[in-house]
C-alpha positions as CSV (number, residue, x, y, z in Angstrom):
1,M,35.7,114.5,142.6
2,R,34.0,114.1,139.1
3,E,35.8,117.0,137.6
4,E,39.0,117.0,135.6
5,F,42.0,117.0,137.2
6,I,44.0,118.6,134.2
7,G,44.6,122.2,134.9
8,L,44.3,121.9,138.5
9,E,46.5,122.8,140.7
10,V,47.8,119.8,143.7
11,E,49.9,119.1,145.8
12,V,51.5,115.5,146.9
13,S,50.6,115.5,150.5
14,A,51.5,112.4,151.6
15,S,54.2,109.6,149.4
16,P,56.3,106.6,151.0
17,H,59.0,108.4,148.5
18,P,60.4,111.8,149.2
19,G,61.0,112.7,145.7
20,Y,57.3,112.6,144.8
21,M,56.7,115.2,147.0
22,M,55.9,118.3,145.1
23,S,53.0,120.9,144.0
24,G,52.4,122.3,141.0
25,K,49.9,121.8,138.1
26,V,48.4,119.0,136.3
27,V,49.4,118.9,132.8
28,D,47.9,114.8,132.0
29,E,46.6,112.1,133.6
30,T,46.5,108.5,133.3
31,R,44.9,105.7,134.6
32,N,47.7,105.0,136.9
33,T,49.7,108.4,137.0
34,I,49.3,112.2,137.4
35,V,51.7,114.7,135.2
36,I,52.5,117.7,137.2
37,R,54.8,120.6,136.1
38,H,56.6,122.4,138.8
39,D,59.8,124.3,138.3
40,G,59.5,124.0,135.1
41,R,59.6,120.4,134.5
42,D,57.1,117.9,134.4
43,S,57.3,115.0,136.7
44,I,55.2,111.4,136.7
45,V,54.1,111.0,140.0
46,P,52.0,107.3,140.5
47,K,48.8,107.5,141.9
48,A,49.2,104.2,144.0
49,M,50.2,105.0,147.3
50,N,50.2,108.5,147.5
51,E,48.1,111.8,148.6
52,F,47.0,114.0,146.4
53,T,45.5,117.9,147.3
54,F,43.8,119.4,144.5
55,T,42.8,122.8,144.7
56,Y,39.0,123.6,143.1
57,E,37.4,126.8,143.2
58,G,39.5,128.1,146.0
59,E,38.3,124.9,147.9
60,K,41.2,122.5,149.0
61,I,40.2,118.4,148.3
62,K,42.6,116.0,149.6
63,I,42.2,112.8,147.7
64,L,44.2,109.2,147.8
65,G,45.4,108.2,144.5
66,S,44.1,104.7,144.8
67,E,40.8,106.1,144.8
68,V,40.8,107.6,142.0
69,Q,42.8,104.9,139.6
70,H,40.6,105.0,136.7
71,R,41.3,106.3,133.3
72,P,40.1,109.8,133.7
73,E,37.0,109.3,131.0
74,D,35.8,106.4,133.4
75,R,36.1,108.2,136.8
76,I,34.3,111.2,135.7
77,K,31.2,109.2,134.6
78,R,31.6,106.1,137.4
79,I,32.1,109.0,140.4
80,K,28.8,110.6,141.4
């Protein structure tokens, strides 16, 4: 996915850590983490070892966090 994640609805669809299972809106992203706003607070979720389901233009897209473990600006340039 070559789009910006910030502002998209996201669900952590698979994680080895039960505390990361959540859904909400992406409010920030770094090379290794995604910040999700849910229940009125922000939670930092590592990309590694987690699977995310993003809602983009009404479509659900599953992405392994390890596949997008780049700085956001590099990912947008790199993935086609």
